[in-house]
C-alpha positions as CSV (number, residue, x, y, z in Angstrom):
1,M,3.3,38.2,34.0
2,S,4.9,36.9,30.9
3,N,3.5,34.3,28.5
4,F,6.3,31.9,29.7
5,E,5.3,32.3,33.4
6,N,1.6,31.8,32.5
7,F,2.5,28.7,30.5
8,L,4.4,27.2,33.5
9,I,1.5,27.9,35.9
10,E,-1.1,26.2,33.6
11,F,1.3,23.4,32.8
12,E,1.8,22.6,36.5
13,E,-2.0,22.7,37.0
14,Y,-2.4,20.2,34.2
15,L,0.2,17.9,35.8
16,E,-1.6,18.1,39.2
17,K,-4.8,17.0,37.6
18,K,-3.4,14.2,35.4
19,F,-0.6,12.5,37.3
20,W,0.2,11.1,40.8
21,N,3.3,13.2,41.3
22,F,5.9,15.3,39.7
23,K,9.1,17.1,40.7
24,K,10.3,20.4,39.4
25,Y,13.9,21.5,38.9
26,E,15.3,24.8,37.8
27,I,18.3,24.5,35.5
28,D,19.8,27.8,34.3
29,S,16.8,29.6,33.0
30,S,14.9,26.5,32.1
31,F,12.6,24.2,34.1
32,L,12.7,20.4,34.3
33,Y,9.7,18.3,35.3
34,D,10.2,14.7,36.4
35,I,6.7,13.1,36.0
36,E,6.1,9.9,37.9
37,E,9.7,9.0,37.3
38,K,8.7,8.0,33.8
39,A,8.7,11.2,31.8
40,V,11.2,14.0,31.9
41,V,10.2,17.3,30.2
42,L,12.4,20.3,29.7
43,I,10.8,23.7,29.2
44,E,12.8,26.7,28.1
45,K,12.2,30.2,26.7
46,K,13.8,31.6,23.6
47,E,13.6,35.0,22.0
48,E,13.2,34.7,18.2
49,F,12.1,37.5,15.8
50,S,11.3,39.7,18.8
51,K,8.8,37.1,20.0
52,E,8.8,34.9,23.0
53,H,9.2,31.3,21.9
54,I,8.6,28.5,24.4
55,I,10.2,25.1,23.8
56,C,8.8,22.0,25.4
57,R,11.0,19.0,24.9
58,E,10.5,15.4,26.2
59,L,13.9,14.1,27.2
60,L,12.4,10.8,28.3
61,N,9.0,9.2,28.1
62,L,9.3,5.6,29.2
63,K,5.6,4.9,29.3
64,N,4.8,5.7,25.6
65,E,3.7,2.6,23.7
66,K,5.6,0.3,26.1
67,D,2.3,-1.3,27.2
68,Y,-0.9,-0.9,25.2
69,N,-2.9,-1.5,28.4
70,Y,-1.3,1.4,30.2
71,S,-2.2,4.9,29.3
72,D,0.6,7.1,27.9
73,I,1.8,10.3,29.5
74,K,0.6,12.8,26.9
75,I,2.0,16.3,27.1
76,K,1.6,17.2,23.5
77,P,-2.2,17.7,23.6
78,F,-1.7,20.3,26.4
79,C,1.0,22.1,24.4
80,S,-1.0,22.1,21.3
81,N,-3.4,24.5,23.0
82,Y,-0.7,27.1,23.1
83,I,0.4,27.2,19.5
84,K,-1.0,30.7,19.3
85,E,1.7,31.6,21.9
86,W,4.4,30.0,19.8
87,V,4.9,26.9,21.8
88,T,6.9,24.1,20.1
89,F,6.7,20.6,21.3
90,Y,9.4,18.0,20.6
91,P,8.4,14.4,21.6
92,F,10.8,11.8,22.9
93,K,11.9,9.6,19.9
94,G,13.8,7.0,21.8
95,E,17.2,8.7,21.4
96,I,19.7,9.9,23.9
97,T,20.0,13.7,23.3
98,E,22.8,16.0,24.2
99,E,20.4,17.8,26.6
100,L,19.7,14.6,28.4
101,K,23.5,13.8,28.7
102,S,24.2,17.4,30.0
103,I,21.4,17.3,32.6
104,D,22.4,13.8,33.7
105,Q,25.8,15.3,34.6
106,R,24.5,18.3,36.4
107,Q,21.6,16.4,38.1
108,P,23.1,13.0,38.8
109,D,20.4,12.2,41.4
110,L,17.9,12.0,38.5
111,K,19.8,9.0,37.0
112,L,18.5,9.8,33.6
113,L,20.9,7.7,31.6
114,E,20.5,4.8,34.0
115,R,16.7,5.0,33.5
116,Y,17.2,5.0,29.8
117,E,19.5,1.9,29.9
118,N,16.9,0.0,32.0
119,W,14.1,0.9,29.6
120,E,13.1,-2.0,27.4
121,G,12.0,0.4,24.6
122,Y,8.8,0.8,22.5
123,R,6.6,-2.2,22.0
124,V,6.5,-2.8,18.2
125,V,4.2,-5.4,16.7
126,I,5.8,-7.5,14.0
127,A,4.2,-9.3,11.1
128,G,6.3,-12.3,10.1
129,I,6.4,-14.3,6.8
130,Q,8.2,-17.6,6.5
131,L,9.2,-19.3,3.2
132,E,10.9,-22.7,3.0
133,D,12.9,-24.3,0.2
134,N,15.3,-27.2,0.4
135,R,14.9,-27.3,4.2
136,E,16.1,-23.7,4.4
137,K,13.7,-21.2,6.0
138,G,13.7,-17.5,5.0
139,Y,12.0,-14.7,6.9
140,A,10.5,-11.3,6.1
141,L,9.4,-9.0,8.8
142,V,7.2,-5.9,8.8
143,K,6.9,-3.5,11.7
144,F,3.5,-2.1,12.8
145,S,2.4,0.6,15.2
146,Y,-0.9,-1.2,15.6
147,T,-2.0,-4.7,16.6
148,G,-2.1,-7.7,14.4
149,S,-5.9,-7.9,14.2
150,V,-6.0,-4.7,12.1
151,V,-4.5,-6.2,8.9
152,E,-4.5,-9.7,7.4
153,L,-1.2,-11.4,6.7
154,R,-2.4,-12.2,3.2
155,E,-2.7,-8.5,2.5
156,I,0.9,-8.0,3.5
157,A,2.2,-11.2,1.8
158,K,0.9,-10.3,-1.6
159,H,3.3,-7.4,-1.8
160,L,6.4,-9.4,-0.9
161,L,7.5,-10.5,-4.3
162,N,6.9,-7.3,-6.1
163,S,8.7,-5.4,-3.4
164,F,11.7,-7.7,-3.8
165,I,11.6,-7.3,-7.6
166,D,11.7,-3.5,-7.2
167,F,14.7,-3.8,-4.9
168,T,16.6,-6.0,-7.3
169,I,15.9,-3.7,-10.2
170,E,16.9,-0.5,-8.3
171,N,20.0,-2.2,-6.8
172,L,21.6,-4.1,-9.6
173,S,25.1,-4.0,-8.0
174,V,23.9,-5.5,-4.8
175,D,24.3,-9.3,-4.3
176,V,21.0,-9.9,-2.4
177,E,22.0,-13.3,-1.3
178,K,25.0,-11.9,0.6
179,E,23.2,-9.1,2.4
180,K,22.5,-9.9,6.1
181,I,19.2,-7.9,6.0
182,I,17.6,-6.1,3.1
183,E,15.3,-3.2,3.8
184,I,12.5,-2.6,1.2
185,T,10.1,0.3,1.3
186,N,7.0,-0.3,-0.8
187,V,3.4,-0.6,0.3
188,Y,4.8,-2.2,3.4
189,D,8.3,-1.8,4.8
190,F,9.8,-5.2,4.5
191,M,13.0,-6.5,6.2
192,I,14.2,-9.6,4.4
193,N,17.0,-11.9,5.6
194,K,19.5,-13.4,3.1
195,T,17.8,-16.8,3.1
196,M,14.5,-15.3,2.1
197,A,16.4,-13.3,-0.6
198,K,18.1,-16.5,-1.8
199,I,14.8,-18.4,-2.1
200,L,13.0,-15.6,-3.9
201,N,16.0,-15.2,-6.2
202,E,16.3,-18.8,-7.1
203,R,12.6,-19.6,-7.4
204,Y,11.5,-16.5,-9.3
205,I,14.0,-13.8,-10.3
206,K,16.4,-16.2,-12.1
207,K,13.6,-18.1,-13.9
208,Y,11.1,-15.7,-15.2
209,S,10.9,-12.3,-16.9
210,I,10.0,-9.3,-14.8
211,D,6.8,-8.7,-16.8
212,R,5.7,-12.2,-16.0
213,L,6.6,-11.9,-12.3
214,R,4.7,-8.7,-11.9
215,K,1.5,-10.7,-12.4
216,I,2.1,-12.9,-9.4
217,K,-0.2,-11.9,-6.6
218,E,0.3,-14.8,-4.2
219,I,3.0,-17.3,-3.2
220,P,1.1,-20.4,-2.1
221,D,3.5,-21.9,0.4
222,L,4.0,-18.8,2.6
223,K,3.5,-19.2,6.3
224,G,2.8,-16.3,8.7
225,F,2.9,-15.3,12.3
226,W,2.6,-12.3,14.7
227,T,5.0,-11.3,17.4
228,S,6.3,-8.2,19.1
229,V,9.6,-6.7,20.2
230,Y,10.8,-3.8,22.3
231,L,12.9,-1.3,20.3
232,K,14.5,1.9,21.7
233,N,14.6,3.3,18.2
234,K,11.6,2.5,16.0
235,K,13.8,2.6,12.9
236,E,16.0,-0.1,14.3
237,I,16.1,-3.5,12.5
238,P,15.2,-6.3,15.0
239,Y,18.4,-8.3,14.4
240,D,17.8,-10.3,17.5
241,L,14.4,-11.5,16.3
242,F,15.9,-12.6,13.0
243,K,18.6,-14.4,14.9
244,N,16.1,-16.2,17.1
245,L,14.0,-17.2,14.1
246,E,17.0,-18.6,12.2
247,N,18.0,-20.5,15.4
248,E,14.3,-21.7,15.8
249,K,13.9,-19.9,19.1
250,M,10.2,-19.1,19.0
251,D,9.5,-18.0,22.6
252,N,7.8,-14.8,21.7
253,V,6.4,-15.9,18.3
254,G,2.7,-16.7,17.9
255,T,1.4,-19.7,16.0
256,I,3.1,-20.1,12.6
257,Y,0.3,-21.0,10.1
258,D,-0.3,-21.4,6.4
259,I,-1.3,-18.0,5.0
260,Y,-3.4,-19.7,2.3
261,T,-5.8,-22.7,3.0
262,E,-5.4,-25.9,1.0
263,N,-8.5,-24.9,-1.1
264,M,-6.9,-21.5,-1.9
265,K,-3.6,-23.2,-2.9
266,A,-5.4,-25.6,-5.2
267,R,-7.1,-22.7,-7.1
268,M,-4.1,-20.3,-7.4
269,P,-3.1,-20.0,-11.0
270,K,0.4,-21.2,-12.0
271,I,2.7,-18.7,-13.6
272,E,2.0,-20.3,-17.0
273,D,-1.7,-19.8,-16.4
274,F,-1.7,-16.0,-16.1
275,D,-3.0,-15.7,-19.7
276,K,-5.9,-18.1,-19.0
277,E,-9.3,-16.5,-19.0
278,Y,-11.7,-16.8,-16.1
279,Y,-15.4,-15.9,-16.3
280,Y,-16.4,-13.7,-13.4
281,V,-19.9,-12.5,-12.5
282,S,-20.7,-9.7,-10.1
283,V,-23.9,-10.1,-8.1
284,V,-26.1,-8.3,-5.7
285,Y,-27.8,-10.5,-3.1
286,A,-31.6,-10.9,-3.4
287,D,-32.2,-10.0,0.3
288,D,-30.3,-6.7,-0.1
289,L,-31.1,-5.4,-3.6
290,D,-30.9,-1.8,-2.4
291,S,-27.2,-2.3,-1.6
292,Y,-24.6,-0.4,-3.6
293,D,-22.1,-3.2,-3.0
294,F,-21.7,-6.2,-5.3
295,Y,-19.6,-9.3,-5.0
296,N,-17.5,-11.3,-7.4
297,Y,-17.9,-15.0,-8.2
298,I,-16.4,-17.3,-10.8
299,S,-18.9,-19.1,-13.0
300,D,-18.1,-22.4,-14.7
301,D,-21.3,-22.0,-16.6
302,K,-20.5,-19.5,-19.4
303,T,-24.1,-19.0,-20.3
304,V,-24.8,-17.0,-17.1
305,K,-25.4,-13.4,-18.1
306,V,-26.5,-10.1,-16.8
307,G,-30.0,-10.2,-15.2
308,D,-29.9,-14.0,-14.4
309,K,-30.8,-15.2,-11.0
310,V,-28.1,-17.5,-9.5
311,L,-27.5,-19.5,-6.3
312,V,-24.3,-18.6,-4.5
313,N,-22.7,-19.3,-1.1
314,R,-22.5,-16.4,1.3
315,S,-20.8,-17.0,4.7
316,G,-21.6,-20.7,4.6
317,E,-25.2,-20.1,3.5
318,D,-26.7,-20.7,0.0
319,V,-28.5,-17.6,-1.1
320,V,-30.1,-16.2,-4.3
321,A,-28.4,-13.4,-6.1
322,L,-28.9,-11.3,-9.2
323,V,-26.1,-11.0,-11.8
324,K,-25.1,-7.3,-12.5
325,E,-22.1,-7.9,-14.7
326,A,-20.5,-10.9,-16.5
327,K,-17.1,-10.7,-18.0
328,Y,-13.9,-12.6,-18.9
329,Y,-10.7,-11.7,-17.2
330,L,-7.1,-12.9,-17.7
331,G,-5.6,-14.7,-14.7
332,S,-3.4,-11.7,-14.2
333,D,-6.2,-9.1,-14.2
334,V,-9.0,-10.7,-12.2
335,P,-11.1,-8.3,-10.1
336,Y,-10.6,-10.5,-7.0
337,P,-8.0,-13.2,-6.3
338,I,-8.9,-16.5,-7.9
339,S,-7.8,-18.4,-4.8
340,R,-10.3,-16.5,-2.7
341,T,-13.2,-16.3,-5.2
342,K,-16.1,-18.7,-4.7
343,T,-17.9,-20.4,-7.6
344,I,-21.5,-19.8,-8.7
345,I,-23.4,-22.9,-7.5
346,K,-25.9,-22.8,-10.3
347,K,-28.1,-20.7,-12.5
348,I,-31.8,-20.6,-11.5
349,E,-33.5,-21.7,-14.7
350,S,-37.2,-21.2,-14.1
351,D,-39.7,-19.1,-12.0
352,E,-40.8,-22.3,-10.3
353,E,-37.2,-23.0,-9.2
354,L,-36.9,-19.4,-8.0
355,E,-40.0,-19.8,-5.9
356,K,-38.4,-22.9,-4.1
357,Y,-35.9,-20.5,-2.6
358,G,-38.6,-18.0,-1.4
359,Y,-38.6,-15.5,-4.2
360,T,-40.8,-14.6,-7.2
361,P,-40.0,-12.8,-10.4
362,E,-41.9,-9.8,-9.1
363,D,-39.3,-9.3,-6.3
364,F,-36.8,-8.2,-8.9
365,V,-39.1,-6.1,-11.1
366,D,-38.2,-2.7,-9.6
367,Y,-34.5,-3.4,-9.6
368,E,-32.9,-1.3,-12.3
369,I,-30.1,-3.1,-14.0
370,Y,-28.0,-2.1,-17.0
371,N,-28.6,-5.2,-19.2
372,E,-26.8,-4.9,-22.6
373,D,-28.9,-7.8,-23.9
374,E,-32.0,-5.7,-23.8
375,F,-30.5,-3.4,-26.5
376,E,-29.7,-6.4,-28.8
377,Y,-26.3,-5.1,-29.7
378,Y,-24.7,-6.9,-32.6
379,Y,-21.1,-7.9,-32.9
380,I,-18.4,-9.3,-35.1
381,V,-16.3,-11.9,-33.3
382,T,-12.8,-12.6,-34.7
383,T,-10.2,-15.2,-34.2
384,L,-7.1,-16.6,-36.0
385,C,-5.7,-20.1,-36.6
386,D,-2.9,-21.6,-38.7
387,K,-4.7,-24.7,-40.0
388,Q,-7.5,-24.6,-42.5
389,E,-9.2,-27.7,-41.1
390,I,-9.3,-26.1,-37.6
391,A,-10.8,-22.9,-39.2
392,E,-13.4,-24.8,-41.1
393,K,-14.3,-26.9,-38.0
394,I,-14.8,-23.8,-35.9
395,S,-17.0,-22.2,-38.6
396,K,-19.1,-25.3,-39.2
397,T,-19.7,-25.9,-35.5
398,L,-20.8,-22.3,-34.7
399,M,-23.1,-22.4,-37.7
400,Q,-24.7,-25.7,-36.8
401,K,-25.2,-24.6,-33.2
402,K,-26.9,-21.4,-34.6
403,L,-24.7,-19.2,-32.6
404,V,-23.7,-17.0,-35.6
405,A,-25.6,-15.7,-38.6
406,G,-22.7,-15.8,-40.9
407,S,-19.0,-16.7,-41.2
408,Q,-16.1,-15.5,-43.3
409,I,-12.6,-17.1,-43.6
410,Y,-9.6,-15.1,-45.0
411,K,-6.0,-16.1,-45.5
412,V,-3.7,-13.5,-43.9
413,K,0.0,-12.9,-43.1
414,S,0.6,-12.3,-39.3
415,D,3.5,-10.8,-37.3
416,Y,3.2,-11.1,-33.6
417,W,5.3,-11.4,-30.4
418,W,5.6,-14.9,-28.8
419,K,7.9,-15.9,-26.0
420,G,10.2,-12.9,-26.4
421,K,10.6,-12.8,-30.1
422,I,8.7,-11.8,-33.3
423,E,7.0,-14.6,-35.1
424,T,5.7,-14.5,-38.8
425,K,3.3,-17.0,-40.3
426,E,0.3,-17.4,-42.6
427,E,-2.9,-17.7,-40.7
428,F,-6.7,-18.0,-41.4
429,K,-8.8,-15.1,-40.1
430,L,-12.3,-16.0,-39.1
431,E,-15.1,-13.4,-38.7
432,F,-18.6,-14.2,-37.3
433,R,-21.7,-11.9,-37.2
434,T,-23.8,-12.5,-34.1
435,R,-25.7,-11.0,-31.2
436,L,-24.2,-10.0,-27.8
437,D,-26.0,-12.7,-25.9
438,K,-24.2,-15.4,-27.9
439,V,-20.7,-14.1,-27.6
440,N,-19.8,-16.0,-24.4
441,E,-20.9,-19.3,-25.9
442,I,-19.0,-18.6,-29.1
443,V,-15.8,-18.0,-27.2
444,E,-16.2,-21.3,-25.4
445,V,-16.8,-23.2,-28.6
446,I,-13.7,-21.6,-30.2
447,K,-11.5,-22.5,-27.2
448,S,-12.7,-26.1,-27.2
449,I,-11.7,-26.6,-30.9
450,H,-8.7,-24.3,-31.2
451,D,-5.1,-25.7,-31.0
452,Y,-3.4,-22.4,-30.0
453,Q,-2.2,-22.1,-26.4
454,V,-3.5,-18.6,-26.3
455,P,-6.1,-18.1,-29.1
456,A,-6.7,-14.5,-30.1
457,I,-10.4,-13.9,-29.8
458,S,-11.9,-10.4,-30.0
459,K,-15.4,-8.8,-30.4
460,T,-16.2,-5.6,-32.1
461,E,-19.6,-3.8,-31.9
462,I,-21.3,-3.2,-35.2
463,I,-22.2,0.5,-35.0
464,C,-24.2,1.0,-38.2
465,L,-26.5,-1.9,-39.2
466,T,-29.6,-1.9,-41.4
467,E,-32.9,-3.1,-40.1
468,E,-32.8,-5.9,-42.7
469,M,-29.4,-7.0,-41.4
470,E,-30.6,-6.9,-37.7
471,K,-33.6,-9.0,-38.7
472,W,-31.4,-11.5,-40.5
473,I,-29.1,-12.0,-37.5
474,D,-32.0,-12.3,-35.1
475,E,-33.7,-14.9,-37.3
476,S,-30.5,-16.9,-37.8
477,V,-29.2,-17.3,-34.2
478,E,-31.1,-19.0,-31.4
């Protein structure tokens, strides 16, 4: 008995176990199986390279993915057991093939084309994004093979603008506002109608540089929804859904809601604030010190440093946490979106206060933390300004607050980029010698006095320092 005959016997045994009924037809030297009048499979034998090659081809499979609550007819897992026998399986892809047309003509009683025409198609989950300007509503859609609970709409939405930017750069000859639908392949495959393209174009592309726009992570007034459609070809654009949305026919559309809460919207940085610095601290929760995970919070108190105990909100509950890292980030480079980052409630200042929350200093003794302050690193902090009175005020204030051990002011000539062109001016360069634990406070003092929109502030570690110099800095700062 040939491999082909053995395969057919075992295939039919598989069908008898798995399905209610099936019918078998012999067409030329091939065999056709009509399974529960939902799936139609054609099996044929070919001789290639002196070997017997078995082709198993789904001509129809009208159960697959139509209803998630109804099990699929799965022939492929069975066929995969026979790869060693050179069995090739071709799944049904929603297309009318030449084989299907030919068999429909020779076996009209099967009504294959009629079945296909009556088939709704694959059920495809759609994530929808709505953006409104001047009473016009634009839409973007993303097709999914899984349900809406798997991914957040916020996660999808943050890629919308950058995907649109990429499309406009790569298709300079295309008038995006005249295209009926724009397809964009990026992290997600977006389909954008012309109203959405118009709004994004007017609001962002025509107003700001691409470098500036690249920093935008969130569009505050986006709305979102979930829906689904039946498509006979998964690559098909759901034009009817776009048409229904534009005509405000929402029969199959879920609740349309704000993707960002009012609190998130209030905290989102404006485009002009991307160069603003935010002070982030990473913490590990006191009740889970063994965890390898740590969580980001914004701190309004810039004196919070590594090793401090702080009070934070976790899932609606105020808990104690230990600071593992403290660092400034530009608005465009924050480790977690500003709109979704909670703020440190307060620094716990004393052991007595810590005990009020159910902990003692001994609870943290065994926790190993890399604390730069323990090594007493010494730094030179540098800034620039164009007014002598500002320079002297910064220097005097830092000295009086005993944040620095010494200060130098130099007159320098500076060339730098500003708002798209090179600027040249005379400035005053300030240098301060200090200890690492004072750097954050120094930065805040400089910002409070400085009149620059974006003051240039940097710190440089002093690698070689004499013991006498270290002692002088330690005695001078408090």
